[in-house]
N, C-alpha and C positions, 0 to 999 in steps of 0.2 A: 558527453552530451548531458546537459542539465535541463530538466523540465520541472515545472512547478504547477500544482493544481491551484485553482482559486482557493482563497481562504474561506472556510465555511464555519458558521456558528452552530454549535451543538448545545442543546439544552440539557447538558449534564456537567458535572464537575470534571476538572481535568483528571482527577484520580479515577473517576468512573470511565472516562474515555480511554485512559491508559490501560485500565484493567481489561476493558473490552478488546483492545488491540493486542494485548499480550497473550490472549487465548486464540491460537491460530485457527481453531474451528470457527470462530466468529467471522473470519474473512469471507466465508461462504455467503453470509447475509448481506455483505456490501459489494459483492461481485456484480459487474454489469450484466445486463440481460443476455449478452453474447457468450456467457459462460457455458461451456459444454461439459466440463468435468471439474470436480473438486474432490480432493481426498486428503484427509489429515494423515500424515505419515508418522508423526510423533508429537510430543508436547510443544516442540519448537519448530516444526517443519510441516509444510503442506505443498501439495501439487495442485496446479490448476491448468485449464486449457480454455482459451477463448476460440470462437469460430475463426478458422483460417490461420490459426497460430499454432506453434508447437507447444507441447507440454512444458510447463515451467515449474521448477521446485524452488520455493522460497523458504529460507531459514532465518530465525531470529538471530541477529548478530549482536545486538546491544539494546539495553533498556535502561533508561534513566527516569525513574518515577518522579513526578507524574508528567514529565514534559516531552520525552522522546522515546520512540520505538523505531529501531532500525532493522529492516529485513534485507537480506541479500540473496543473490542467486546461489544455490547450492552447488552449481557447476561453474567451473572456471572458463567454460567455452564462451559464455556471455556474461562477463563480470559487470554487475550493477548492484546498487542499493536502492531501496525505497524507504525513505525516512518520513515518519509522521511526527510533526512538531506540534505540540499542544501548549496553548497559553490560556490560563484562566482569565476571563474578562470580569467575572464575579463568581460567587459561590456556586451558581447553577448554570454557568454558561462558559463554554470553552471554544476558543478560536483554534481551528486545526487546519494545517496545510500539509500536503504530501509533496515530497521532493524526490524525483527520480534522478539518479546520477549513474551514468554508465560509460564504459570505455568501448567505443565502437569505431570501426573505420568509417570513412566518409560515405561510402556507398550504403553500408548497413544502416548508418544513422539516418540517411535520407529516406530509406524504406520504412524504418520502424518509428520515426519521430511522431507522425500523426496518430498511428494506432496506440502508442504508449501515452501520448498526451490525452487521448480520449479515455483510455483506461484509468489513468490516475484522476482525471476529472470526474469520471463516473464513481470511483471509489469514494472520493471526497463528498460528492453530492449524496451518495447513499449513506454516508456517515451521519448525516443530519437526521436520519430516521431510526437511529439505534435507541 
């Protein structure tokens, strides 16, 4: 299952956006209003929970400054990645898009598609305010 957020324009350089997204504690600032729990577990891992959803642990898997940050599920039960792609449009503006890629059976995909789409859209929209 592949889902994409809308592309958002952020009034910061791509390096500034990259630096923000590589500090896992910063994800608390861009979480949707439905966030019930957020906990930094290490410099590259955090746990969060949204209303009506299980706790999820995300871990940084890959970073390519200043254009890509890849987070992945720390558990193999629900294998997925969340990739932030950043592209500088000028020195002080960066176009950013979040891409969710997961391997789920058809029933699970049907149940989680809308909540995950809403989640990555909210993250992207909240990135505009960093």
